[in-house]
VEXTI-269383 format. One line per field, with one value per residue: residue number from 1; residue in three letters; x, y, z of N, C-alpha, C in turn. Coordinates in steps of 0.05 Angstrom, whole numbers, plus 5000, padded with zeros to 4 digits. Atoms other than C-alpha are relative to their C-alpha. Layout:
<atoms>
num <- (NUM; ...)
residu <- (ALA; ...)
nxx <- (X; ...)
nyy <- (Y; ...)
nzz <- (Z; ...)
caxx <- (X; ...)
cayy <- (Y; ...)
cazz <- (Z; ...)
cxx <- (X; ...)
cyy <- (Y; ...)
czz <- (Z; ...)
</atoms>
This chain:
<atoms>
num <- (1; 2; 3; 4; 5; 6; 7; 8; 9; 10; 11; 12; 13; 14; 15; 16; 17; 18; 19; 20; 21; 22; 23; 24; 25; 26; 27; 28; 29; 30; 31; 32; 33; 34; 35; 36; 37; 38; 39; 40; 41; 42; 43; 44; 45; 46; 47; 48; 49; 50; 51; 52; 53; 54; 55; 56; 57; 58; 59; 60; 61; 62; 63; 64; 65; 66; 67; 68; 69; 70; 71; 72; 73; 74; 75; 76; 77; 78; 79; 80; 81; 82; 83; 84; 85; 86; 87; 88; 89; 90; 91; 92; 93; 94; 95; 96; 97; 98; 99; 100; 101; 102; 103; 104; 105; 106; 107; 108; 109; 110; 111; 112; 113; 114; 115; 116; 117; 118; 119; 120; 121; 122; 123; 124; 125; 126; 127; 128; 129; 130; 131; 132; 133; 134; 135; 136; 137; 138; 139; 140; 141; 142; 143; 144; 145; 146; 147; 148; 149; 150; 151; 152; 153; 154; 155; 156; 157; 158; 159; 160; 161; 162; 163; 164; 165; 166; 167; 168; 169; 170; 171; 172; 173; 174; 175; 176; 177; 178; 179; 180; 181; 182; 183; 184; 185; 186; 187; 188; 189; 190; 191; 192; 193; 194; 195; 196; 197; 198; 199; 200; 201; 202; 203; 204; 205; 206; 207)
residu <- (MET; ASP; THR; ASN; GLU; TRP; LYS; THR; THR; GLU; ASN; THR; GLY; GLN; GLU; THR; THR; THR; LEU; PRO; ASP; PHE; GLY; GLN; GLU; GLN; PRO; VAL; VAL; GLU; LEU; ILE; THR; GLU; LYS; GLU; ALA; PRO; GLU; VAL; THR; SER; GLU; ILE; THR; ALA; MET; ARG; ALA; GLU; ARG; GLU; THR; GLN; GLU; LYS; ALA; VAL; GLN; GLU; ALA; SER; ASP; ARG; TYR; LEU; ARG; THR; LEU; ALA; ASP; PHE; ASP; ASN; TYR; LYS; LYS; ARG; VAL; LYS; LYS; GLU; GLN; GLU; GLU; ARG; ALA; ARG; PHE; ALA; ASN; GLU; ARG; LEU; LEU; SER; GLU; LEU; LEU; PRO; LEU; MET; ASP; ASN; LEU; GLU; ARG; ALA; LEU; ALA; HIS; ALA; LYS; GLU; SER; PRO; ASN; ILE; GLU; THR; LEU; VAL; GLU; GLY; PHE; ASP; LEU; ILE; ARG; LYS; GLN; THR; PHE; SER; THR; LEU; GLU; LYS; PHE; GLY; ILE; LYS; PRO; ILE; GLU; SER; LEU; ASN; GLN; PRO; PHE; ASP; PRO; CYS; PHE; HIS; GLN; ALA; VAL; GLY; SER; VAL; GLU; VAL; GLU; GLY; GLU; GLU; GLN; GLU; ASN; LYS; VAL; ILE; GLN; GLU; ALA; GLN; GLN; GLY; TYR; LEU; LEU; TYR; ASP; ARG; VAL; LEU; ARG; PRO; SER; LEU; VAL; MET; VAL; SER; LYS; LYS; LYS; VAL; ILE; PHE; GLU; ALA; GLY; ILE; ALA)
nxx <- (5023; 5004; 5023; 5019; 5017; 5020; 4991; 5020; 4991; 5019; 5003; 5021; 5014; 5015; 4983; 5006; 4985; 4993; 4989; 4971; 4992; 4984; 4985; 5016; 5025; 5021; 5025; 5019; 5026; 5021; 5021; 5027; 5013; 5026; 5020; 4998; 5004; 5025; 4998; 4981; 5015; 5020; 4986; 4991; 5024; 5008; 4980; 5005; 5025; 4994; 4984; 5018; 5017; 4984; 4995; 5026; 5004; 4981; 5009; 5024; 4990; 4988; 5022; 5014; 4982; 5001; 5027; 5000; 4985; 5015; 5023; 4990; 4992; 5025; 5011; 4985; 5008; 5027; 4999; 4987; 5020; 5021; 4989; 4998; 5028; 5008; 4985; 5011; 5027; 5004; 5014; 5023; 5024; 4996; 5003; 5028; 5014; 4992; 5012; 5022; 4989; 4992; 5024; 5010; 4982; 5005; 5026; 4995; 4986; 5018; 5019; 4986; 4997; 5026; 5009; 4978; 5005; 4977; 5009; 5010; 4977; 4986; 5017; 4997; 4974; 5000; 5014; 4982; 4980; 5012; 5004; 4974; 4993; 5018; 4990; 4974; 5005; 5008; 4975; 4984; 4984; 5012; 4981; 4987; 5008; 4975; 5002; 5002; 4991; 4971; 4984; 4993; 4985; 5011; 5022; 4996; 4974; 4998; 4989; 4993; 5008; 5010; 4996; 5025; 4995; 5012; 4989; 5021; 5005; 4976; 4998; 5026; 5005; 5017; 5008; 4996; 4994; 5010; 5015; 4989; 5021; 4994; 5012; 5006; 4982; 4974; 4999; 4998; 4985; 5000; 5009; 4980; 5011; 4984; 4999; 4995; 4977; 5001; 4988; 4977; 5001; 4974; 5002; 4978; 4982; 5000; 4975)
nyy <- (4982; 4989; 5013; 4980; 4992; 5019; 5018; 5005; 5022; 5010; 5029; 5009; 4977; 4984; 4983; 5002; 4981; 5012; 4982; 5003; 5020; 4988; 5020; 5013; 5009; 4981; 5011; 5006; 4987; 5013; 4981; 5010; 4997; 4987; 5020; 5007; 4976; 5000; 5019; 4989; 4978; 5012; 5012; 4977; 4989; 5019; 4999; 4976; 5004; 5018; 4985; 4981; 5016; 5008; 4976; 4994; 5020; 4993; 4975; 5007; 5016; 4981; 4985; 5018; 5004; 4975; 4998; 5020; 4989; 4978; 5012; 5014; 4979; 4990; 5021; 5000; 4976; 5004; 5020; 4987; 4982; 5016; 5011; 4979; 4994; 5022; 4998; 4977; 5004; 5028; 5002; 4983; 5014; 5004; 4974; 4992; 5016; 4991; 4974; 5002; 5005; 4974; 4985; 5011; 4992; 4972; 4999; 5011; 4980; 4978; 5009; 5003; 4973; 4992; 5019; 5011; 5028; 5016; 5025; 4994; 4994; 5026; 5015; 4987; 5007; 5028; 5002; 4991; 5021; 5022; 4991; 4999; 5027; 5008; 4987; 5012; 5027; 4998; 4998; 5023; 4997; 5013; 5002; 5026; 5011; 5005; 5007; 5028; 5016; 5004; 4978; 5006; 4976; 4991; 4981; 4987; 4988; 5000; 4976; 5007; 5026; 5003; 5027; 5014; 5028; 5021; 5001; 4997; 4972; 4988; 4990; 4991; 4972; 4995; 4971; 4987; 4971; 4986; 5018; 5004; 5003; 5014; 4990; 5026; 5020; 4988; 4984; 4971; 4992; 5021; 4993; 4997; 5017; 5010; 5029; 5014; 5018; 5017; 4989; 5016; 5003; 5007; 5016; 4996; 5023; 5016; 4996)
nzz <- (4999; 4973; 4987; 4990; 5022; 5009; 5021; 5020; 5017; 5019; 4997; 5018; 5012; 4980; 4984; 4971; 4983; 4974; 4980; 4996; 4982; 4978; 4987; 4979; 5011; 4997; 4992; 5021; 4995; 5015; 5009; 5000; 5025; 4999; 4993; 4971; 4983; 4983; 4978; 4980; 4987; 4982; 4977; 4983; 4987; 4979; 4978; 4985; 4985; 4978; 4980; 4987; 4982; 4977; 4984; 4987; 4979; 4978; 4986; 4985; 4976; 4982; 4987; 4981; 4977; 4984; 4987; 4978; 4978; 4988; 4986; 4976; 4981; 4988; 4983; 4975; 4984; 4991; 4979; 4977; 4989; 4988; 4976; 4980; 4992; 4983; 4975; 4985; 4991; 4993; 4974; 5001; 4989; 4971; 4986; 5000; 4980; 4973; 4994; 4981; 4973; 4990; 4993; 4975; 4979; 4994; 4986; 4973; 4985; 4994; 4980; 4974; 4989; 4990; 4979; 4984; 4995; 5010; 5011; 5027; 5016; 5006; 5020; 5026; 5012; 5007; 5025; 5021; 5003; 5015; 5027; 5013; 5007; 5022; 5024; 5007; 5011; 5028; 5015; 4994; 4976; 4977; 4978; 4994; 4974; 4987; 4972; 4993; 5023; 5000; 5013; 5028; 5010; 5026; 4995; 4974; 4993; 4970; 4988; 4972; 4992; 4973; 4990; 4992; 4991; 5017; 5027; 5020; 5004; 5009; 5028; 5010; 4998; 4976; 5000; 5026; 4997; 5023; 5018; 5026; 5021; 5025; 5024; 5011; 4988; 4995; 4975; 5004; 4976; 4980; 4973; 4979; 4979; 4977; 5003; 4975; 4999; 4976; 4977; 4990; 4971; 4989; 4976; 4982; 4999; 4976; 4986)
caxx <- (5947; 5934; 5889; 5856; 5824; 5762; 5776; 5738; 5745; 5712; 5684; 5644; 5627; 5598; 5626; 5632; 5655; 5692; 5711; 5784; 5820; 5845; 5876; 5818; 5753; 5695; 5628; 5575; 5512; 5451; 5403; 5329; 5292; 5228; 5190; 5217; 5206; 5133; 5149; 5208; 5165; 5111; 5161; 5190; 5120; 5103; 5168; 5153; 5083; 5109; 5160; 5107; 5062; 5119; 5136; 5062; 5059; 5121; 5093; 5026; 5063; 5103; 5040; 5006; 5067; 5067; 4992; 5001; 5055; 5011; 4951; 4993; 5021; 4950; 4928; 4984; 4965; 4892; 4907; 4953; 4899; 4847; 4893; 4905; 4830; 4817; 4871; 4842; 4771; 4783; 4754; 4696; 4643; 4673; 4677; 4606; 4584; 4623; 4590; 4526; 4569; 4598; 4528; 4506; 4568; 4554; 4482; 4506; 4554; 4502; 4453; 4506; 4516; 4441; 4430; 4475; 4447; 4509; 4469; 4435; 4502; 4533; 4474; 4483; 4557; 4546; 4495; 4546; 4598; 4551; 4534; 4608; 4620; 4561; 4589; 4659; 4630; 4601; 4673; 4699; 4728; 4715; 4747; 4796; 4770; 4827; 4805; 4815; 4843; 4912; 4965; 4976; 5032; 4996; 4939; 4966; 5022; 5043; 5055; 5064; 5052; 5017; 5035; 4979; 4975; 4960; 4989; 4921; 4918; 4988; 5002; 4931; 4906; 4879; 4873; 4866; 4899; 4877; 4826; 4854; 4818; 4816; 4804; 4770; 4825; 4883; 4905; 4891; 4917; 4940; 4910; 4954; 4947; 4972; 4993; 4991; 5052; 5061; 5076; 5144; 5142; 5206; 5210; 5252; 5313; 5318; 5371)
cayy <- (5151; 5197; 5161; 5226; 5234; 5200; 5140; 5131; 5065; 5033; 4964; 4932; 5000; 5025; 5080; 5070; 5117; 5091; 5125; 5137; 5082; 5108; 5043; 5019; 4983; 5030; 5019; 4987; 5029; 4990; 5032; 5023; 5011; 5048; 4983; 4971; 5043; 5035; 4973; 5007; 5068; 5024; 4988; 5055; 5080; 5016; 5021; 5093; 5075; 5018; 5064; 5116; 5061; 5037; 5108; 5120; 5055; 5075; 5144; 5114; 5064; 5121; 5162; 5102; 5092; 5165; 5163; 5099; 5132; 5193; 5149; 5108; 5171; 5198; 5131; 5132; 5203; 5183; 5122; 5162; 5214; 5161; 5128; 5194; 5207; 5138; 5149; 5217; 5192; 5120; 5133; 5174; 5122; 5107; 5180; 5193; 5136; 5166; 5234; 5212; 5188; 5258; 5287; 5240; 5256; 5330; 5319; 5277; 5331; 5385; 5343; 5330; 5405; 5414; 5353; 5332; 5261; 5217; 5154; 5186; 5211; 5141; 5111; 5163; 5149; 5074; 5082; 5120; 5066; 5012; 5053; 5062; 4987; 4976; 5026; 4995; 4925; 4950; 4960; 4893; 4919; 4877; 4873; 4818; 4774; 4772; 4765; 4695; 4672; 4640; 4692; 4694; 4740; 4743; 4782; 4804; 4849; 4837; 4899; 4863; 4799; 4777; 4717; 4666; 4598; 4536; 4515; 4516; 4592; 4604; 4644; 4672; 4742; 4766; 4840; 4883; 4951; 4969; 4937; 4906; 4902; 4860; 4886; 4824; 4771; 4820; 4850; 4924; 4935; 4883; 4882; 4908; 4856; 4832; 4758; 4709; 4670; 4615; 4639; 4617; 4589; 4588; 4533; 4542; 4498; 4441; 4453)
cazz <- (3446; 3505; 3556; 3577; 3509; 3482; 3438; 3373; 3335; 3277; 3285; 3231; 3204; 3271; 3313; 3389; 3444; 3506; 3571; 3586; 3622; 3690; 3710; 3755; 3745; 3734; 3768; 3725; 3721; 3701; 3662; 3670; 3607; 3590; 3599; 3670; 3695; 3717; 3758; 3794; 3807; 3837; 3882; 3907; 3921; 3960; 4000; 4018; 4039; 4082; 4115; 4129; 4159; 4204; 4226; 4242; 4282; 4322; 4337; 4359; 4405; 4434; 4447; 4480; 4525; 4547; 4560; 4601; 4643; 4654; 4673; 4721; 4754; 4763; 4791; 4843; 4864; 4869; 4911; 4957; 4967; 4982; 5033; 5067; 5069; 5099; 5151; 5171; 5177; 5198; 5268; 5244; 5261; 5329; 5348; 5326; 5372; 5430; 5424; 5459; 5517; 5524; 5523; 5579; 5619; 5614; 5636; 5696; 5717; 5711; 5752; 5805; 5814; 5825; 5870; 5927; 5924; 5917; 5903; 5843; 5818; 5823; 5785; 5730; 5721; 5723; 5668; 5627; 5639; 5614; 5553; 5539; 5541; 5495; 5445; 5447; 5435; 5369; 5346; 5371; 5436; 5497; 5567; 5586; 5641; 5691; 5763; 5792; 5725; 5717; 5701; 5626; 5600; 5533; 5566; 5634; 5657; 5729; 5770; 5837; 5875; 5938; 5980; 5991; 6025; 5985; 5918; 5883; 5891; 5865; 5801; 5795; 5785; 5852; 5837; 5775; 5776; 5706; 5660; 5596; 5529; 5466; 5396; 5368; 5380; 5388; 5454; 5451; 5522; 5572; 5642; 5698; 5753; 5820; 5819; 5876; 5897; 5948; 6017; 6042; 6112; 6151; 6202; 6264; 6266; 6316; 6369)
cxx <- (4998; 4975; 4980; 4982; 4980; 5012; 4977; 5012; 4978; 4999; 4976; 4983; 4984; 5020; 4992; 5018; 5005; 5011; 5030; 5006; 5019; 5014; 4985; 4973; 4978; 4974; 4981; 4973; 4980; 4978; 4973; 4987; 4973; 4978; 5000; 4993; 4975; 5002; 5018; 4986; 4980; 5013; 5009; 4976; 4991; 5019; 4996; 4975; 5004; 5016; 4982; 4981; 5015; 5005; 4975; 4995; 5018; 4991; 4975; 5008; 5012; 4979; 4985; 5017; 4999; 4974; 4998; 5015; 4985; 4976; 5009; 5008; 4975; 4987; 5015; 4993; 4972; 4999; 5012; 4981; 4978; 5010; 5002; 4973; 4990; 5014; 4989; 4973; 4994; 4983; 4974; 4975; 5002; 4996; 4971; 4983; 5007; 4988; 4976; 5009; 5009; 4976; 4989; 5018; 4996; 4974; 5003; 5014; 4982; 4980; 5013; 5004; 4973; 4990; 5023; 4997; 5022; 4990; 4990; 5023; 5015; 4984; 5004; 5026; 5002; 4985; 5018; 5022; 4989; 4995; 5026; 5009; 4984; 5010; 5026; 4996; 4992; 5025; 5020; 5018; 4985; 5021; 5012; 4992; 5026; 4998; 4995; 5008; 5030; 5015; 5009; 5015; 4990; 4978; 5004; 5028; 5001; 5013; 5008; 4990; 4991; 5003; 4973; 5008; 4985; 5010; 4979; 4994; 5024; 4999; 4972; 4998; 4980; 4991; 5007; 5004; 4989; 4988; 5015; 4978; 5011; 4987; 4996; 5018; 5028; 4999; 5004; 5016; 4999; 4989; 5024; 4990; 5021; 4997; 5006; 5024; 4999; 5015; 5022; 4999; 5027; 4996; 5025; 5017; 5000; 5027; 5013)
cyy <- (5010; 4988; 5020; 5010; 4978; 4983; 4995; 4978; 4992; 4970; 4992; 5024; 5016; 5015; 4997; 5019; 4986; 5021; 4996; 4979; 5012; 4979; 4985; 4993; 5020; 4987; 4996; 5013; 4986; 5020; 4986; 5006; 5014; 4981; 4994; 5024; 4999; 4981; 5010; 5022; 4990; 4988; 5022; 5011; 4982; 5001; 5026; 4998; 4983; 5014; 5019; 4986; 4993; 5024; 5009; 4981; 5006; 5024; 4994; 4984; 5019; 5017; 4984; 4997; 5025; 5003; 4980; 5010; 5022; 4989; 4987; 5020; 5012; 4980; 4999; 5024; 4996; 4980; 5011; 5018; 4985; 4987; 5021; 5007; 4979; 5002; 5023; 4994; 4971; 4996; 5016; 4987; 4996; 5026; 5010; 4984; 5009; 5027; 4999; 4995; 5027; 5016; 4990; 5008; 5029; 5003; 4990; 5020; 5024; 4992; 4998; 5027; 5010; 4983; 4989; 4970; 4983; 4975; 5004; 5005; 4974; 4985; 5012; 4993; 4970; 4995; 5008; 4979; 4976; 5007; 5001; 4972; 4990; 5012; 4987; 4972; 5001; 5000; 4978; 5002; 4988; 4997; 4972; 4991; 4990; 4989; 4970; 4981; 4995; 5022; 4991; 5025; 5010; 5021; 5017; 5011; 5003; 5025; 4995; 4972; 5000; 4971; 4988; 4972; 4981; 5002; 5005; 5030; 5014; 5008; 5007; 5030; 5005; 5029; 5012; 5029; 5016; 4980; 4998; 4995; 4986; 5015; 4975; 4979; 5011; 5016; 5029; 5013; 4978; 5010; 5002; 4986; 4995; 4969; 4987; 4983; 4985; 5013; 4982; 5000; 4991; 4985; 5003; 4975; 4985; 5002; 4972)
czz <- (5029; 5013; 5010; 4978; 4994; 4977; 4980; 4982; 4981; 5003; 4984; 4990; 5021; 5017; 5029; 5015; 5026; 5018; 5002; 5021; 5021; 5016; 5022; 4988; 5006; 5008; 4977; 5007; 4982; 4993; 4999; 4973; 5003; 5008; 5030; 5018; 5016; 5023; 5022; 5015; 5020; 5025; 5019; 5015; 5023; 5024; 5017; 5017; 5024; 5022; 5016; 5020; 5026; 5018; 5016; 5023; 5024; 5015; 5017; 5025; 5020; 5015; 5020; 5025; 5018; 5014; 5023; 5024; 5014; 5016; 5026; 5022; 5013; 5019; 5027; 5018; 5012; 5024; 5026; 5014; 5015; 5026; 5022; 5011; 5019; 5028; 5018; 5012; 5008; 5025; 5000; 5013; 5030; 5015; 5000; 5020; 5028; 5007; 5019; 5029; 5013; 5007; 5027; 5023; 5008; 5016; 5029; 5017; 5007; 5021; 5027; 5013; 5013; 5024; 5015; 5005; 4987; 4987; 4971; 4981; 4992; 4979; 4972; 4987; 4993; 4974; 4976; 4994; 4984; 4971; 4985; 4992; 4977; 4974; 4991; 4988; 4971; 4982; 5007; 5024; 5024; 5022; 5003; 5028; 5014; 5028; 5004; 4977; 5003; 4986; 4973; 4989; 4973; 5004; 5025; 5002; 5030; 5009; 5029; 5006; 5029; 5008; 5010; 5009; 4982; 4971; 4979; 4994; 4989; 4970; 4988; 5004; 5023; 5002; 4973; 5005; 4977; 4981; 4972; 4980; 4976; 4977; 4982; 5014; 5007; 5026; 4993; 5023; 5020; 5027; 5019; 5025; 5022; 4999; 5027; 4998; 5027; 5023; 5010; 5030; 5010; 5026; 5018; 5001; 5026; 5013; 5005)
</atoms>
């Protein structure tokens, strides 16, 4: 019989139809009964719902991630701007305190032009100097005490030396060329000083 044709056989009085045999195993297709159909449909619906839920969760997570990146970028820009603002106006309070000193200096100069009294002029400038020190102290700035103190390279910068007699006076600050200052406990500017050194005495040789 030709295998490309349908086969019809009789078996116990019943007629059956078989597919042609192509020399290989045919896939088995399981048919769903009418009773099982509602259950399968329900499972498919549940699987679709679960997939949609997962896709929605992934999308929400992606949106949160992008929002977080945007918020962090805005935060960095805001912090950078605040730092720049602080740097620009860091000395605002100090400068506002120095303005009255400039006012007093201008008044002293104007008074000096009107009055030739040197003593009064000196008193005016000394008053301004004291006021300046008082203002600087408000911001933690104070002068370094140097005169007659042992030379300390942490606070002093030697610009010269002077010979003195006596070992007890050696290596001391005997003159201050420029006042040094501390900012709290940190050296803002070292003092420029002259330091004493022992005088060398040359004795005449004995003939």
